[in-house]
N, C-alpha and C positions, 0 to 999 in steps of 0.2 A: 294334460292334454284332455280333451273331451272327446272320447265315443257316439258318435250319432248313430243315434240310434232309431228305429223305427215308432216308437214311442214319442218323438220329438213330433213324427208329420202328424201324428193323431192328436197328440196335446194341441197344436195348433189349426189343427182342424176344430177342438172343441172348441175354443177362442169365437171360432167366425162364429159354429154355433150360440152362444150367449149374446152375442153382439148383432144378432136376429132374431130375438127372443121378443114379442110383440109386433111381431111386424105380420102384413098380411104380402109374405112372397111366395111368389111360386116356385116350381122345381127347374124352371129355366131362367130364373132371377136371383140365382144363387150367388153371393160376392164375390170372388176370386178373392185366395187367402193372401194374396201381393198387396191387397189395397186393406188389411187389418192395421191399423192405427193406434189402437190400445189397446192395454189393459184392462181386470176389474178386477184382477184376484190376484195371490202370487205363484198360483199355477200358472195364471194364465200367463205370468211375467215371465216365468219358468218356460213354457212354451216357446214362445217369442226368443227367449235368450235360442233355443236349443233351436228354431228354423233359422237365426242366422248361422251357424254355425252348419247345419245344413245347406246352407245356400252357400258358405264357403266351399264345400267340398265339392259340391255341383258347381260353382263358378269356375274355379282354379283348374279343376279337371276329372268334370265329370256330366257334361255336357257334350252334343252332338248337331249339327247342323242348324244352330252356328254353332261351331266348336268351342270349349274351353280356351281359356287364358292360355294356359299353360306349351298345349298344343298348335295354336292359332299363331300365336306370338314367335312362336318357335319355327313354322314358316316363315319368317322372313327373317330371322337367324340362319348360323350355319348348322343349328341341332337337325332338322327334318328338313323332307325332300316331298313335293307332293307326286306322290302316284296314280294322282287321281283325276278323275275326267269333269270331276266339277271346276268351274273355271273362276269361283270364287276362290277355291284353294291353289291351284294356278295362280293366279293374279296376285296374290301374296308369297307366294315361293317367288316370283317374279320381280317383287321389289315396285309392286305396281299401288302407289298412293292413289288411292279412293273412298273416298270416304262414303260412298252411295254404293259399296261393296257390302251386299245383304247378309254375310255372315260378319261384316264390322260391329252390326249395332249390338250382338248379342252379347259379348266379352263384356262392352261396357255398359252395359244393363245390366248387366249378374255384377260387377261392383259398387255403380250406386243402390244398388240394391242391398247386397251387403251395407254399407252406410248407411242410411236411410232406414233398415230394419235395427239395425244397432243400438241407433239414437231412439229410435221408439221401446229397442227392450230397456237401455238404461234410464228412461222417465219411469216403465214399469218396475225396474226394482227401486226406484227410489221412493216411489209411493210405496207399495205393498212387501217389500223385504228391505229395508233401506240399513241393517246391517250386511247385507251379503254383498262387503267388499271389496270380495275376491273376483265376483262376478263381473260384476259391474268394469271391474280391472279390466277383463277380457273381453270385454267388448267393448273397451276404449281401443284395448290391443288390436284387435280384429278391422276396426275402424280406421287405426294406422297404418296396419297393413295394407288396405285397401286402397288407400292415398298415396303410399308408398307404387304399386302395381299401376295406379294411373299417371303418376308423372314418368317414371319409368316407357311405360308403352306408349303413351300416346304423346301426342304434338301440344306445344305452350297453347297455352288457351281452352284446357278443361273446364266447365262451369260445375259448380258444385251447388245442384238445386237442395231443396229442403221443403216438407210439409208443415204447414200450420193447420191439424183439424181434418179437412177433405182437402185445401188447399193446396195446389204446389206453388212453392214460394221461389222463384228462380234465379240463380246461382247468378255471377258474375264469371266471365273466364278469366279464369289463372293462368300465372305461370306454372312450367313443373318445378322452380325453384321456391314456390310457394304454398305447394303442394306436399314438396319435400318437410317445407317447414310445419305446415300443420300437420303432418305427421308425430311430429317428432314432439309437436304441443301436446296431440293427443295420447300418444306414449307417455309423453311426462304425468298428464292425469292417470295414467293406467299404473304407473309408479308409486304416485300418493295413497291410489287409494289401496293399492298394496300394504306401501304402508302402514295403515289403520288397519289392517286384518288382524286383529288377536293372535292367529294361527301362522304369522309369516314363516315361522319357520319350519313348516311343515312342507312336505313333498311337494304335495298337491299345487299349496299357493305359490311355491317355489316356481314351479314348471313355468305359471305364468308368468312371473317374474323374469325368468332368461328367455319367453317369446318376445314379452314387452323390448327389452335388451339389444334383442337380435334385430327387433325391427326399427327400434328407434338409430341403430348401431349401422343400419343398412342407409336410413332417412340422412345420417347426418354425412355419411361417406357419398354419398348422391350430393350434397351442398358443400362439399369441401373443396375449396380452393389451395389451402397453404398448409405444408406436413404438420401446425400445433393444431388442425381442423380433423386432419387424419388419424390424430393422435388420440382427437378427446372422442372422437368414433371408438376407437380401441379400448379407451377406459372405460365407456359405456359397456361393452360385452364381455370385460374382464373376467368378469365372474361367472361367465355362463359353462357350464362343465363342456368337454370337445364331445362326450358322448350323448349329449341330450338330442334327442327329436322332437317338432312339435309336427301332426303328420293333420295331412285332410283326409279322413276314410273316405273308402267306397265298402258297399253291400249290396248284396243283392236286395235287398228294401229299400237302397235310397240311390243308388249311381255307380255303374259301372264306373271302371280306373280307363280314362281314354287314350292314355298310352297304348295300351295292349289294346282299346277296343278297334283305333283306327290306323294301327299299324301291326302288329299282331293278326288279328284276326282280321277286318273287313281291306287291308294292304293298302288301303288308300295315302299313307302316310309312309314311307322308309327312310329309315339312314342310309348315305351313300357311303363306300369306300372311295373318298375323291376328296381334295379340296372344292366343296363347292362355290363356284364361279373365280377358281381361280386363289383365292386368296382366305378359304372357310376353314374352320381345323377338319382335319379326317378325324372322323371320331370310331374307325372302325378300325383300319391296317395297323395303328401303331397299336392292336391289341392292349389297350389298356383295362386293366381288369377292373376299373370304377365306372366303364361301361360294358359289361357281358353283353355276348348278342348267342341265340340259338342259332344252328342251324337247320336246315329244311326246306331251303330255295324258293325255285317260285318267282312268280314274276307281279310287278306290282300292279293293282285293279287296272290301269289304263295298258294295256296290253299292247298298244302301237306305239310304245316307247321302249329303246332298248334300256331297260331297268331293273337291275336285279333286286328284286324283295329283301332287303336286310331286316333282319325282328330283332328288337331288345329284349334281354333276358333279365331286365330288375325288376318288372312288375308283372303279375298276373293279373282277372280279369278284374276280382274286387282286392286286390291288394292297397294299400295305403300308400301314399306319397308323401315325402318328408318337405313341408316348405319353410321350413324353420330350424335350424339345428348347427350345434356347438362348432361343427367345421366349419359354418360361415364365418361363427365368431374367431375362428382363428387367423382366416384368411384377411378379414379387418384387420386384425392385430399385426398380421404381416405386412398387408400394405402400408400399416403406420412405419411402419419400418422402414419400406422401401421409398416412402416419401421422404423421411428423413436420410434419407442416405445412406443409412445401417445396412450394406449391404447380407454380412456374416448375419445381421439377426433376422431377416429377412430371410436368407438361405437355412437357417437353424429352424424356423418354424416353419417353411414348407416340405425341410424334409422331416419333422415330427410326425405332419402328416401323412407323408408320401411314403413311406416304410415302414408305418402301423398297418397293418393287413387286419388288423379286428377292425379297426374304423371303413371300411370298402364296407359298399353294399351289397347287402344278401342276395344271391339269386332267387330268381321265382320260384315256386313251388308248382308240382303240377307236371303231369307227362308229358306235358308238350317242352318243358326245359329241360329234358332228358340227356339232351346233347348240346353243353354251351361249351361255347368257344370263351375263356377269360384268361388272360395275360396271369404271369407271373406276379408276386409282390414286384413292388417298383424299388429301383437304387435311388440312392442320395444323387440329387444334381449336384456338378461339381462346382465350385467357389470358380466364376468366371472374371469376377470382382466389378461385371458391367452391372448397372443398373438396370432392371430390365423387365417392363413393363410385359410386354407380350409374353414371358413365360408364367408371369402370375396371374394373368389374367386366362390363360390354358389352362393353369391350375382348377383358376376356378371354374371352366369348364367342363371339365371333368369332374369333381367334385360336385358340381351342384345341376349336373345335365337335365334340362327338360322339367326344372323346376320353378319357372318362371325366373330366372334370372340373366339370362345370355343376354337381353336385349336390352335391358340396362346399362350390363357393362360394356356393350358394344359401343350405344351414345357417348359412356362416358369413356373411352377410350381416343372420341373424338374431341369431349370436352374436356380432358380434362389432364388427355397427354400427347395432343398433340399430332395424333397421328389422323392421315386424309382416309374419307369415306372408301378410294378405291385402295386402301391399305387396309379397309378393313371388314367389310359389306363386299360379297357375292356381287361380281359386276361380267360385262362382254355377254358370248352368247348364253343364250340361255337353251334348256336340254329342249326343254317343245319347242321351238323357234323363238325368233324374232333376237331382243336382248335384253340384260335384266333393267329395271327402272331404278329411280332416284330415292326408295324410302326409306329414311334411316329411322322412321317409327311409323307410328300405328294413326290412322286421322281420328280426330274425333270424329263419331261420326254423324251423317248427313242429317239423322233423324233429329239429330239436337238441333236444327232450328227452327224445332217447333219453341225453342226457349228463343223468347224474342231481345233477350242481352246477346244472342252469341249467332257471329255470322260464319266466322271459319275458322282456323287456326290462327291466334296471333301471329305466327311465324315457324318453321318448323326446324328451327337450330337444334344440332345435339344435347 
């Protein structure tokens, strides 16, 4: 895993300085670091790569107003509720499909920046550090990860534009399946680079291999249509250790963990001790040890509504958040058993996780987490003899709470398991008035209409 340090930001700034040498540039005309397109040294190549991983941490869980990907997408699911007065968050929570929601453009832009900046960094490494195969592999892996998130979060029709020099090359709208296919291909590129590494057996290189395999397995599961497809995904992740975790890091000098900032601190997001819209998962009442919470009471920011604030106890202000784990690998394997009709195999895989308390996420540190409600070690599920996808996805929801998986899973329940929208998504009366809308994914932002090849979503199929 790569810990993003302040030095990475300084290094990126150094690239900007070099690119401006010899120019008569006023103070008010300093270029935005976002438009740094290429490096001219090995040090600059490393700085570009550091910038990609800093961008990753900020995009998934380190930006507010517009909100980062994990929290904002969680409003559309049953993970988070809006306790806020901002209409952008309320509309997302109400499942209103709104391309011109001003909070919608930020997450999409962040994912595209990760992808395009990774492409620039790959080119820089191939020019100035051609033997750094693991560094190039890590950038391919992150590119694949950003593409998986795009396909899971957004409607069919996301265009992938690119840069040639200083010119934008507009991309054509792609289906979600095409994005998953592209992500799997970029993961293949990462694995091919890692195979060239002379130190492949080192732990550092192996960690990139495990990240890549989880991302590729996730893409394959999303594309899967037959039991053989799910088995292929399981084979990809088989070598990933269960205890493995890849983190997006937060710190005082980079970004604050936005789950903490928006829920624990600002009280604008909350867990709710009920099934949202009558069908959502209740993440509080079951007292599940995988989603601990701490006592403190109080109301949500918008005190005009009858909603008690419930704070999570997983992450503090600067705690890192896992985006890919060995637990996810085991859940991919379990789903292959489920798809094959092997209920005993599925149950064993699920119970091996449930009953291993060492795998439960740690409680955040700090005085505010002194009084934490956390359930006891989970017991093994009994064998009902029924192939139950709802139980499987419930397990995934608790194991990977607020780490960017839930929206994709809810769409898969419709796409791959034949569930209906009203069985999966909150519906009926909305707590702040009116009724829930019909959004089952996020729209490609209205800003994308600047791309002449894009109009709107191809369709809104799951």
